[in-house]
C-alpha positions as CSV (number, residue, x, y, z in Angstrom):
1,M,60.7,-50.7,-32.8
2,D,60.1,-54.5,-32.5
3,F,56.8,-56.2,-32.6
4,F,56.3,-56.4,-28.4
5,S,56.8,-52.3,-28.2
6,K,54.5,-51.6,-31.0
7,Q,51.7,-54.1,-28.9
8,K,53.0,-52.3,-25.7
9,E,52.3,-48.6,-26.9
10,G,49.0,-49.4,-28.4
11,M,48.0,-51.0,-25.3
12,K,49.1,-47.8,-23.5
13,M,47.0,-45.3,-25.8
14,K,44.1,-47.6,-25.7
15,I,44.0,-47.7,-21.4
16,R,44.8,-43.8,-21.9
17,S,41.4,-43.3,-24.0
18,M,39.6,-45.5,-22.0
19,V,40.8,-43.3,-18.5
20,Q,39.3,-40.2,-20.6
21,I,36.6,-41.2,-21.5
22,A,36.1,-42.6,-17.7
23,L,36.9,-39.6,-16.0
24,M,34.6,-37.4,-18.8
25,A,31.5,-39.8,-17.7
26,A,31.9,-39.2,-14.2
27,V,32.2,-35.7,-14.8
28,L,28.8,-35.6,-16.4
29,C,27.4,-37.6,-13.6
30,V,28.9,-35.5,-10.6
31,L,27.9,-32.2,-12.0
32,S,24.3,-33.3,-14.4
33,P,22.5,-34.2,-11.0
34,F,23.0,-30.3,-10.1
35,S,19.9,-28.5,-11.5
36,I,17.1,-25.9,-10.7
37,P,13.8,-27.9,-11.3
38,L,11.4,-25.8,-14.0
39,S,7.7,-26.5,-15.3
40,L,9.2,-28.5,-18.5
41,V,12.7,-29.3,-17.9
42,P,15.4,-28.6,-15.5
43,I,18.2,-26.2,-16.2
44,S,21.0,-28.7,-15.2
45,L,25.2,-28.1,-15.2
46,G,24.9,-31.5,-17.7
47,T,25.7,-29.2,-20.9
48,L,29.1,-28.1,-19.1
49,G,30.2,-31.5,-19.1
50,V,29.1,-32.1,-22.4
51,Y,31.2,-29.2,-23.4
52,L,34.3,-30.1,-21.6
53,A,34.3,-33.9,-22.8
54,A,34.0,-32.3,-26.5
55,L,36.4,-29.3,-25.9
56,L,39.0,-32.2,-24.2
57,L,38.0,-35.2,-25.8
58,G,36.8,-34.2,-29.4
59,W,34.1,-35.5,-31.2
60,K,34.8,-39.7,-30.7
61,K,35.8,-39.8,-27.2
62,G,34.0,-37.1,-26.1
63,T,30.9,-38.4,-27.6
64,V,31.5,-42.1,-26.3
65,S,31.5,-40.3,-22.5
66,V,28.6,-39.0,-23.4
67,L,26.9,-41.9,-24.0
68,L,28.6,-43.7,-21.3
69,Y,27.1,-41.2,-18.7
70,L,23.6,-42.2,-20.5
71,L,24.2,-46.6,-20.2
72,L,24.7,-45.5,-16.2
73,G,21.6,-43.3,-15.9
74,C,19.6,-45.6,-18.5
75,I,20.8,-48.6,-15.7
76,G,19.7,-46.8,-12.8
77,L,22.3,-44.5,-11.2
78,P,20.8,-41.5,-10.2
79,V,23.4,-39.4,-12.6
80,F,20.4,-37.2,-14.0
81,A,19.0,-33.8,-13.5
82,G,17.9,-34.0,-9.8
83,G,19.6,-37.3,-9.1
84,A,16.6,-39.2,-11.5
85,A,18.0,-42.6,-13.0
86,G,16.4,-45.2,-14.9
87,L,14.8,-46.1,-18.6
88,Q,11.6,-43.9,-18.3
89,V,13.6,-40.9,-17.6
90,A,15.8,-41.3,-21.2
91,V,12.0,-42.0,-23.0
92,G,10.2,-39.6,-20.9
93,P,9.7,-35.4,-21.6
94,T,13.2,-34.4,-21.6
95,G,14.5,-37.6,-23.3
96,G,15.1,-35.4,-26.8
97,Y,17.6,-33.1,-24.6
98,M,20.0,-35.8,-23.5
99,L,19.7,-37.3,-27.3
100,G,20.9,-33.4,-27.4
101,Y,24.0,-34.7,-25.4
102,V,25.0,-36.5,-28.2
103,A,24.6,-34.0,-30.4
104,I,26.3,-31.2,-28.4
105,A,29.4,-33.7,-28.2
106,L,29.5,-34.8,-31.6
107,I,29.0,-31.0,-33.6
108,A,31.1,-29.4,-30.8
109,G,33.9,-32.6,-31.2
110,L,33.7,-31.8,-35.0
111,F,34.2,-28.1,-34.5
112,V,37.9,-28.7,-31.8
113,E,38.8,-31.5,-34.4
114,K,38.6,-29.6,-37.2
115,F,39.5,-25.8,-36.1
116,E,42.1,-26.9,-34.0
117,G,43.8,-23.8,-31.8
118,K,40.6,-21.5,-32.7
119,L,38.6,-20.9,-30.1
120,L,35.8,-19.0,-31.6
121,F,35.2,-22.0,-33.9
122,Y,35.1,-24.4,-30.8
123,I,32.3,-21.6,-29.3
124,L,30.4,-21.6,-32.5
125,G,31.1,-25.6,-32.4
126,M,29.1,-25.6,-28.8
127,A,26.8,-23.0,-29.9
128,L,25.6,-25.4,-33.0
129,G,25.7,-28.6,-31.1
130,T,23.5,-27.2,-28.4
131,L,21.2,-25.8,-31.3
132,A,20.5,-29.2,-32.0
133,C,20.3,-30.3,-28.3
134,Y,17.2,-27.5,-28.1
135,L,15.9,-28.8,-31.7
136,L,15.9,-32.2,-30.5
137,G,14.7,-31.5,-27.0
138,S,12.0,-29.7,-28.3
139,L,10.5,-31.9,-30.6
140,W,10.5,-34.5,-28.5
141,L,8.6,-32.7,-25.6
142,A,6.2,-31.1,-28.0
143,Y,5.5,-35.1,-28.7
144,C,5.6,-36.3,-25.3
145,N,3.2,-33.3,-23.7
146,S,1.4,-32.6,-26.9
147,L,2.5,-29.5,-26.9
148,S,3.0,-27.3,-30.0
149,F,6.7,-27.1,-31.5
150,G,6.6,-23.1,-30.7
151,A,5.2,-24.1,-27.0
152,A,7.9,-26.6,-26.5
153,L,10.6,-23.9,-27.7
154,A,8.8,-21.4,-25.1
155,G,9.4,-23.8,-22.6
156,G,12.7,-25.9,-23.4
157,M,14.9,-23.8,-25.0
158,V,13.8,-19.6,-24.2
159,P,14.4,-19.8,-20.4
160,F,18.2,-21.7,-21.2
161,L,19.5,-19.5,-23.9
162,P,21.1,-17.2,-21.2
163,G,22.4,-20.1,-18.9
164,D,24.1,-21.9,-21.7
165,A,25.6,-19.2,-23.2
166,V,27.5,-18.6,-19.7
167,K,28.5,-22.5,-20.0
168,I,29.8,-22.3,-23.2
169,A,32.0,-19.1,-21.9
170,V,32.5,-21.5,-18.5
171,S,33.5,-24.3,-20.9
172,A,35.7,-22.2,-23.2
173,G,37.5,-20.5,-20.5
174,I,38.3,-23.9,-19.0
175,G,38.8,-25.6,-21.6
176,Y,40.5,-24.1,-24.4
177,P,43.5,-23.8,-22.1
178,L,43.4,-27.2,-20.6
179,R,43.6,-28.5,-24.4
180,K,46.4,-27.1,-25.1
181,H,48.3,-27.9,-22.0
182,L,47.2,-31.7,-22.5
183,K,48.3,-31.6,-26.4
184,K,51.7,-30.1,-25.3
185,A,52.2,-32.9,-22.2
186,G,51.0,-35.8,-25.4
187,I,47.8,-36.7,-23.9
């Protein structure tokens, strides 16, 4: 392979990566506004998008896609839960959960790459990432609302456990076979 062929192949890989990241950020932008408001924190489909990003793209590209989604919301696109937007949302009471999205993508993506093809480890990675999200979110929620950590956990974690378990199962059911097909196709 000559120099120009190597350059061309490298450019194809970069473009492919950018497209994958942009597509998963778009999925997050579409899913996240769908939400059910609760007293402290809304239930959102955003975590489903984060799980899928980690499963399909791994930790690096999955995390970048989540960061891109957060950037788009911070600059004013109505992509956060309930169609909210702006930096004030990201630093508001639910901002810790948004930072937790990054933790989910990072942790779940690491498990996906470390334990390639092992569904139980994918699920474990998503569960551990979700726990990190709950921790970050509840700490920030407690700080912003002058709550005890226990009260923040009660309002910002407990109501979400069943839904997040379902979202982990759905994303595993979609992402696991899709990842296999994408790998087989060389994507």
